[in-house]
C-alpha positions in Angstrom: -21.8 27.5 -14.5 -23.4 25.7 -11.6 -26.5 23.6 -12.3 -29.7 25.3 -11.0 -31.2 23.7 -7.9 -35.0 23.8 -8.5 -35.7 22.9 -4.9 -34.1 26.1 -3.7 -36.8 28.7 -2.7 -34.4 31.5 -3.7 -34.5 30.3 -7.3 -38.3 30.5 -7.3 -38.1 33.9 -5.6 -37.0 35.1 -9.0 -38.8 32.7 -11.3 -42.3 32.6 -9.7 -42.2 36.4 -9.5 -45.8 37.3 -8.7 -45.9 34.9 -5.8 -42.7 36.2 -4.1 -43.2 39.9 -5.0 -46.2 39.9 -2.7 -44.8 40.2 0.9 -47.5 37.9 2.2 -46.6 35.3 -0.5 -50.0 34.4 -1.9 -49.9 31.6 -4.5 -51.2 33.9 -7.2 -51.5 31.5 -10.1 -53.3 29.0 -8.0 -56.1 31.3 -6.8 -56.4 32.8 -10.4 -57.0 29.2 -11.7 -59.6 28.7 -8.9 -61.3 31.9 -9.9 -61.3 30.9 -13.6 -62.9 27.6 -12.6 -65.6 29.5 -10.7 -64.4 28.3 -7.3 -64.5 31.6 -5.7 -64.8 30.4 -2.1 -61.7 28.2 -2.5 -59.8 31.1 -4.0 -60.9 33.4 -1.2 -59.7 30.9 1.5 -56.4 30.4 -0.2 -56.0 34.2 -0.2 -57.3 34.6 3.3 -54.7 32.2 4.8 -52.0 34.4 3.5 -53.2 38.0 2.8 -55.9 37.9 5.5 -58.0 40.8 3.9 -58.9 39.7 0.4 -61.9 42.1 0.1 -59.9 45.0 1.5 -56.7 44.3 -0.5 -58.7 43.5 -3.6 -59.7 47.2 -3.6 -56.8 49.0 -2.0 -53.6 47.0 -2.4 -50.5 48.7 -3.8 -50.1 45.7 -6.0 -46.4 44.8 -5.6 -47.1 41.5 -7.4 -48.4 43.0 -10.6 -45.1 44.6 -11.8 -43.6 41.2 -11.4 -46.3 39.4 -13.3 -44.9 37.6 -16.3 -47.8 38.7 -18.5 -46.2 42.2 -18.4 -43.2 40.7 -20.2 -45.1 39.9 -23.3 -47.5 42.9 -23.3 -47.9 46.2 -21.5 -50.4 45.2 -18.8 -50.0 42.4 -16.2 -52.9 40.2 -15.0 -55.2 42.3 -12.8 -54.2 40.3 -9.7 -55.5 42.8 -7.2 -58.9 43.1 -8.7 -59.2 39.3 -8.9 -58.6 39.2 -5.2 -61.8 41.3 -4.9 -63.6 38.9 -7.1 -62.8 36.1 -4.7 -64.2 38.1 -1.9 -67.3 39.4 -3.7 -68.4 36.0 -5.0 -67.5 33.7 -2.1 -70.1 31.5 -0.3 -70.4 31.1 3.4 -66.9 30.3 4.7 -67.7 29.9 8.4 -67.2 26.1 8.3 -63.7 26.6 6.8 -62.3 28.9 9.4 -59.8 27.5 11.9 -61.2 26.2 15.2 -60.4 28.2 18.3 -59.6 26.0 21.3 -61.9 26.4 24.3 -59.0 25.5 26.5 -56.3 28.1 26.3 -52.5 27.5 26.4 -52.0 29.9 29.4 -50.2 32.6 27.4 -51.6 36.1 27.1 -50.6 38.5 24.3 -51.2 42.2 24.2 -51.8 44.0 20.9 -51.4 47.8 20.6 -53.5 49.0 17.7 -56.2 47.3 15.7 -54.7 47.7 12.3 -53.7 45.0 9.7 -50.5 44.0 11.5 -52.1 43.4 14.9 -55.1 41.7 13.4 -52.9 39.3 11.5 -51.0 38.5 14.7 -54.4 37.8 16.4 -55.6 35.6 13.5 -52.4 33.5 13.6 -52.2 33.1 17.4 -55.8 32.6 18.4 -56.1 29.1 16.8 -53.0 28.1 18.8 -54.8 28.7 22.1 -53.4 32.1 23.0 -55.5 34.7 24.8 -55.2 37.9 22.9 -56.0 41.3 24.4 -56.3 44.3 22.0 -56.1 48.0 22.8 -57.2 50.6 20.2 -57.6 54.3 20.6 -60.4 54.5 17.9 -63.9 53.3 18.6 -63.7 50.5 15.9 -61.1 48.2 14.5 -59.2 48.4 11.2 -56.6 51.0 11.9 -55.5 52.9 8.8 -57.7 50.7 6.7 -60.7 52.5 8.4 -59.3 55.9 9.2 -57.3 56.7 6.0 -59.1 54.9 3.2 -62.3 56.6 2.1 -65.5 54.7 1.9 -65.8 55.3 -1.9 -62.7 53.1 -2.3 -63.4 50.7 0.6 -67.0 50.2 1.7 -67.5 50.0 5.4 -69.3 46.7 5.1 -66.4 45.0 3.4 -63.9 46.2 6.1 -66.3 45.3 8.9 -66.7 41.8 7.6 -63.0 41.0 7.4 -62.0 42.8 10.6 -64.9 41.2 12.6 -64.1 37.8 11.3 -60.8 37.9 13.3 -62.2 39.7 16.3 -65.0 37.1 16.6 -62.3 34.4 17.2 -62.6 35.7 20.8 -60.1 38.6 20.9 -60.6 40.7 24.1 -61.1 44.2 22.7 -60.7 47.5 24.4 -61.7 50.1 21.9 -61.5 53.8 22.6 -58.6 52.9 24.9 -55.2 54.3 23.9 -52.2 52.9 25.6 -50.5 55.8 27.2 -47.6 54.0 28.9 -45.7 50.9 27.8 -44.5 50.6 31.4 -48.1 50.2 32.5 -48.8 47.6 29.8 -45.8 45.6 30.7 -46.9 45.5 34.3 -50.2 43.8 33.3 -48.4 40.5 33.1 -48.6 39.8 29.4 -46.3 37.1 28.1 -45.5 39.2 25.0 -46.6 42.6 23.5 -47.0 43.4 19.9 -47.0 47.0 18.8 -48.9 47.6 15.6 -49.9 51.2 16.3 -49.0 52.5 12.8 -47.5 55.8 11.9 -50.1 58.0 13.4 -48.5 61.5 13.0 -48.8 63.4 9.7 -46.0 65.7 8.9 -46.5 69.4 9.2 -45.1 72.3 7.2 -43.5 75.2 9.1 -43.7 78.1 6.6 -45.0 81.7 7.1 -48.7 82.0 7.8 -49.0 78.4 9.2 -49.9 79.5 12.7 -52.1 82.5 11.7 -54.3 80.4 9.3 -54.2 77.2 11.4 -58.0 76.9 11.5 -58.2 76.1 7.8 -55.0 74.1 7.5 -55.5 70.4 8.2 -53.1 67.4 8.5 -54.3 65.0 5.8 -54.5 61.7 7.8 -56.1 63.4 10.7 -58.7 65.0 8.4 -59.4 61.7 6.7 -59.9 60.0 10.1 -62.3 62.8 11.1 -64.3 62.2 7.9 -64.3 58.4 8.4 -65.7 58.7 12.0 -68.2 61.3 10.8 -66.8 64.2 12.8 -66.3 66.2 9.6 -68.8 66.4 6.8 -67.9 69.5 4.8 -65.0 71.6 3.5 -64.5 74.9 1.8 -65.3 75.4 -1.9 -61.7 76.0 -2.9 -59.2 73.4 -1.6 -55.5 72.9 -2.1 -53.9 69.6 -1.3 -50.2 69.5 -0.7 -48.5 66.2 -1.5 -48.1 63.5 -4.1 -48.8 60.2 -2.4 -51.9 58.0 -2.1 -53.0 60.0 1.0 -53.0 63.1 -1.1 -55.2 61.4 -3.7 -57.6 60.3 -1.0 -57.7 63.8 0.4 -58.5 65.5 -2.9 -61.2 63.0 -3.9 -62.8 63.2 -0.5 -62.7 67.0 -0.5 -64.5 66.9 -3.9 -67.3 64.9 -2.3 -67.7 67.1 0.8 -68.3 70.3 -1.0 -65.0 71.2 -2.7 -65.8 72.8 -6.1 -62.2 73.7 -7.0 -59.8 71.1 -5.7 -56.1 71.3 -6.7 -53.2 69.0 -5.9 -49.7 70.5 -5.8 -46.5 68.5 -5.8 -42.9 69.6 -5.2 -41.5 67.0 -7.6 -42.4 66.0 -11.2 -45.6 64.2 -12.0 -43.8 60.9 -12.9 -42.0 61.0 -9.5 -45.1 61.2 -7.4 -45.4 58.4 -4.8 -49.1 57.9 -5.6 -49.9 54.7 -7.5 -50.6 55.4 -11.2 -54.2 54.3 -10.9 -54.8 56.6 -8.0 -53.6 59.6 -10.0 -55.7 58.5 -12.9 -58.8 58.2 -10.8 -58.2 61.7 -9.3 -57.7 63.3 -12.8 -60.8 61.4 -14.1 -62.8 63.3 -11.5 -61.5 66.6 -12.8 -58.8 67.3 -10.2 -55.7 69.0 -11.7 -52.3 68.0 -10.4 -49.7 70.7 -10.6 -46.1 69.5 -10.3 -42.9 71.3 -9.5 -44.8 73.6 -7.0 -43.1 74.1 -3.7 -45.2 75.8 -1.0 -43.7 79.1 0.1 -46.2 80.7 2.5 -49.9 80.7 3.5 -51.7 83.9 2.7 -54.3 85.0 5.3 -56.5 87.9 6.2 -57.8 88.5 9.7 -57.0 84.9 10.7 -58.7 83.5 7.6 -56.8 81.5 5.0 -57.0 83.1 1.6 -54.5 81.1 -0.4 -51.0 79.6 -0.8 -47.9 81.0 -2.5 -45.7 78.6 -4.4 -42.2 78.7 -5.9 -41.9 77.0 -9.3 -39.2 74.3 -9.2 -37.1 72.4 -11.7 -35.0 69.2 -11.5 -31.3 69.3 -12.1 -28.2 67.3 -11.2 -25.4 68.5 -9.0 -21.7 68.0 -9.6 -22.0 64.4 -8.3 -24.8 63.6 -10.6 -27.4 63.6 -7.8 -30.8 64.9 -8.7 -32.2 67.9 -6.8 -35.0 70.4 -7.0 -34.1 74.1 -7.4 -36.2 77.2 -7.9 -36.7 78.3 -11.5 -36.5 82.0 -10.7 -40.0 82.6 -12.0 -42.5 84.8 -10.2 -44.2 82.9 -7.3 -47.6 81.3 -8.1 -50.6 82.1 -6.0 -53.5 79.7 -5.6 -56.5 81.1 -3.8 -58.2 78.6 -1.4 -60.4 78.3 1.6 -58.8 75.1 3.1 -55.5 73.3 2.8 -55.0 69.6 3.3 -51.4 68.6 4.0 -50.5 65.1 2.9 -46.7 65.4 2.8 -45.8 62.3 4.7 -46.3 60.4 7.9 -44.0 59.5 10.8 -44.0 57.3 13.8 -44.9 58.7 17.2 -44.0 56.8 20.4 -44.4 59.3 23.2 -46.1 56.6 25.2 -43.0 54.3 25.2 -40.8 55.3 28.1 -37.1 55.4 27.1 -35.8 53.6 30.2 -37.5 50.3 29.6 -34.8 48.8 27.4 -36.5 49.4 24.0 -33.9 51.1 21.8 -34.8 53.6 19.0 -32.7 54.8 16.0 -32.1 58.3 14.8 -35.5 58.3 13.0 -37.3 57.3 16.2 -38.0 53.9 14.8 -37.5 50.9 17.1 -34.3 48.9 16.7 -35.6 45.5 15.6 -34.2 42.2 14.4 -35.1 42.1 10.6 -36.2 38.5 10.7 -38.0 38.2 14.0 -39.3 41.8 14.5 -38.2 41.4 18.1 -37.1 44.7 19.9 -34.2 45.1 22.3 -36.7 44.3 25.1 -37.2 40.6 24.3 -41.0 40.3 25.0 -41.9 43.3 22.9 -42.4 43.0 19.1 -43.3 45.5 16.4 -44.8 45.3 13.0 -46.4 47.3 10.2 -45.8 51.1 10.0 -44.8 51.1 13.6 -41.8 48.9 12.8 -40.3 50.4 9.6 -42.3 53.5 8.9 -45.2 54.1 6.6 -45.6 51.5 3.8 -48.8 49.7 3.0 -51.4 47.1 4.1 -49.8 44.1 2.6 -46.4 44.8 4.2 -48.2 45.2 7.6 -49.8 41.8 7.0 -46.5 40.2 6.2 -45.0 41.7 9.4 -47.9 40.3 11.4 -47.2 36.8 10.1 -43.5 37.0 10.9 -44.1 38.5 14.3 -46.7 35.9 15.2 -44.1 33.1 14.5 -41.6 34.9 16.8 -44.1 35.4 19.6 -45.2 31.7 19.4 -41.5 30.6 19.6 -40.7 33.1 22.3 -43.6 31.9 24.5 -42.5 28.3 24.1 -38.9 29.2 25.1 -37.5 28.3 21.7 -35.0 30.1 19.6 -36.6 32.7 17.3 -34.1 31.9 14.5 -32.8 28.3 15.0 -36.4 26.9 15.5 -38.0 29.1 12.9 -39.8 27.1 10.2 -38.2 27.6 6.8 -40.0 28.1 3.4 -39.7 25.3 0.9 -40.6 24.3 -2.6 -42.2 21.0 -3.8 -42.3 20.2 -7.5 -45.2 18.0 -8.7 -45.4 16.8 -12.3 -48.5 17.9 -14.2 -48.2 15.1 -16.8 -51.3 13.1 -17.4 -50.1 11.4 -20.6 -47.4 12.0 -23.1 -49.0 15.2 -24.3 -51.8 15.8 -21.7 -51.4 18.1 -18.8 -53.4 18.8 -15.6 -53.2 22.5 -16.2 -54.5 24.7 -19.0 -51.7 26.1 -21.2 -53.7 27.8 -23.9 -52.4 31.3 -24.5 -55.0 34.1 -24.3 -54.2 37.0 -26.5 -56.6 39.3 -24.7 -55.4 42.6 -23.4 -56.1 43.5 -19.8 -59.8 44.1 -19.1 -60.9 47.4 -17.7 -62.7 47.4 -14.3 -66.2 48.9 -14.6 -66.8 52.2 -12.7 -69.9 53.7 -11.4 -71.1 56.9 -13.1 -69.3 60.0 -11.8 -72.5 62.0 -11.3 -73.5 59.3 -8.7 -70.1 58.9 -7.0 -69.4 62.6 -6.4 -72.7 63.1 -4.7 -72.2 60.6 -1.9 -68.9 59.7 -0.2 -70.1 56.2 0.5 -70.9 55.2 -3.1 -68.1 52.9 -4.2 -66.4 54.1 -7.4 -65.1 50.8 -8.8 -67.8 48.1 -9.4 -65.4 45.2 -9.8 -65.4 42.4 -12.3 -68.4 40.3 -12.8 -68.0 36.5 -13.2 -67.6 36.7 -17.0 -65.0 39.4 -16.9 -63.2 37.7 -14.1 -63.0 34.5 -16.1 -61.6 36.3 -19.1 -59.0 38.2 -17.0 -57.9 35.1 -15.2 -57.3 33.3 -18.5 -54.5 35.8 -19.2 -52.4 34.1 -16.5 -49.3 32.4 -17.8 -49.1 29.8 -15.1 -45.8 31.0 -13.7 -45.9 28.4 -10.9 -45.8 25.5 -13.5 -42.1 25.2 -14.3 -40.3 23.6 -17.1 -38.0 21.0 -15.6 -35.2 19.4 -17.6 -33.6 16.0 -16.9 -30.3 16.0 -18.8 -29.6 12.2 -18.8 -32.8 11.7 -20.8 -31.9 14.2 -23.5 -30.7 12.9 -26.9 -30.0 16.4 -28.2 -32.5 16.3 -31.0 -33.2 20.0 -30.7 -36.9 19.5 -31.1 -37.5 21.7 -28.0 -35.3 24.5 -29.5 -37.2 24.4 -32.8 -40.6 24.6 -31.3 -40.0 27.2 -28.6 -42.0 30.3 -29.5 -39.7 32.6 -27.5 -36.3 31.1 -28.5 -35.5 30.8 -24.8 -33.8 27.4 -25.0 -30.1 27.0 -26.0 -27.7 24.1 -26.0 -24.2 25.4 -25.7 -20.8 24.8 -24.1 -20.6 25.7 -20.4 -19.1 29.0 -19.2 -19.4 31.7 -16.7 -22.7 33.5 -16.5 -21.7 36.8 -18.2 -20.3 34.9 -21.2 -23.2 32.4 -21.3 -25.7 35.2 -21.6 -24.2 36.4 -24.8 -24.4 33.0 -26.5 -28.1 32.2 -26.1 -30.6 32.0 -28.9 -32.2 35.2 -27.4 -29.5 36.9 -25.3 -30.8 37.2 -21.6 -30.2 40.8 -20.7 -32.3 40.9 -17.5 -29.5 40.2 -14.9 -32.0 40.0 -12.1 -33.6 36.9 -13.6 -31.7 33.6 -13.0 -31.1 31.3 -15.8 -32.2 27.6 -15.7 -29.0 25.7 -16.2 -28.7 21.9 -16.6 -25.8 19.5 -16.0 -23.9 18.2 -19.0 -25.9 16.4 -21.8 -24.2 13.5 -23.8 -22.1 15.8 -26.0 -20.8 17.7 -22.9 -22.9 20.8 -23.7 -25.4 22.2 -21.2 -29.0 23.3 -21.7 -29.7 27.0 -20.7 -33.2 28.5 -20.6 -34.0 32.1 -20.1 -36.8 32.3 -17.5 -37.3 36.0 -18.3 -39.2 35.3 -21.6 -40.4 31.7 -21.1 -44.2 31.5 -21.4 -44.5 28.1 -19.7 -46.5 27.0 -22.7 -45.2 23.4 -22.3 -44.4 23.0 -26.1 -40.9 21.8 -25.3 -42.3 19.0 -23.0 -45.0 18.1 -25.6 -42.4 17.8 -28.4 -39.7 16.0 -26.4 -39.6 12.3 -27.6 -37.8 11.0 -24.4 -39.5 12.9 -21.6 -36.4 15.0 -20.8 -38.7 18.0 -20.4 -41.5 18.0 -17.9 -44.0 20.6 -16.6 -44.0 20.6 -12.8 -46.1 22.7 -10.5 -44.2 24.5 -7.7 -46.0 24.4 -4.3 -44.6 27.0 -1.9 -44.8 26.0 1.8 -44.5 29.2 3.8 -44.2 29.7 7.5 -46.9 30.8 9.8 -47.2 30.5 13.6 -47.5 26.9 14.6 -45.9 25.5 11.5 -46.3 26.2 7.8 -49.2 27.3 5.6 -49.5 26.0 2.1 -50.5 28.9 -0.1 
């Protein structure tokens, strides 16, 4: 089997899972250590350079890094990475002197941004320090996009959002709020050097079933209704509310309805409870507030009387597999279920809407009405136009929109310089630095904390349900943050093996608490995995494989179960084992950003 190249970023894509699982590639272990050391401002800035919105994401992120956290391999719960991002934001000092300088003399290039959501704001944040003039157009009266219009204030306080959005706008972005772009042709004629479209997925899906038109006054599209609440156009709802849908928007709708006068709020889902798209914690929060979730209920028709909605009929469903083994939902044959209600909130999905982009400009769209883009550069078929966020690939989440913004900003910068968007694109890299300070002393803490994940304190329900602006989660205090951060297993500090120093004493094998080190004859990967001290069954996780040691055998380590405790390096009499910190250098416009 080929020796593992530790300088290859693709290897660390699997080994340093929590860093690479986050699309914006935050160096998670590093800012966790800074938090544990009480250096909240440092951890905030480390996070800000990559994720851009630490305070927002610390409250609302979908947490793609947490399922990859190595702590989840030794116990049920990963490190609370998302909530530690919030700690960095909540406890930071004044950071104004640490922000990038904005050149007074511009570079002569003007960039247009369509939409003031996370993707567009990330592009602005990356390009403004390089001397670009950035002009932003937003249909809403304030910036933030879906972060403002679709996330209720009890999850994301307005003050937190304003601070992180204004930090970027205050770089000198020319803002045109309340100004929807109604024609891409018009925008192109304004002489911009490049255009970035970050307009999101602004259209909520509707449901064409009997009674929809007749009862329209009390049937609302979820994202539109949430936006109306956010901008204080709507402040009440009927006492009986049915929410259709099983995603995070549905959870926001039902919890918001409860705060605006809904006394009997019910969520219905076509699929099973475990198949809902909503994050588990979002479902838990809704149920904690007394909201029932009825699964396998497919809406059949809206009942109405004299133009007034009176309820919804549902067919009961069940899951079964067809002759090809594909899962599908079929009616159970039971009598339909009727749920009386005064209002319905439909949160059954979102889709892109580009009626303002003329189809004769050279921008191609696919069968789903999504723009045809280069997957690496986010450039459209009209070279000066780029897309990102939900506008690029359909509805996803904030952190993906941020990642798209970083990538698009690199492309826009290269395009405006007349360079190749691929050949001249900066590449990610990995640098390994030894943590050895003596034979058995290390510059990182490797004590194993046996603590289970700490619960985030919540405000009392009787307070939060009375006022939509009272934040439900209180966040960790400094003491709990320290304890939670101590659960990190230092997955960016790698065990590095130098085979020509090894004398095959097997001291490392004897001391390893996880039996993850094996000396064995070489072979192909499938065979090798069956001959390890603890067979490596996770095929997605690469093995660390050395070259030949003196007897001709190789050393194989299963990264899937390694705790990075450093015992092997401490016990090794020759220094064949070392603990080395991996520093990811990740591209941003104008070069690379160390995160």
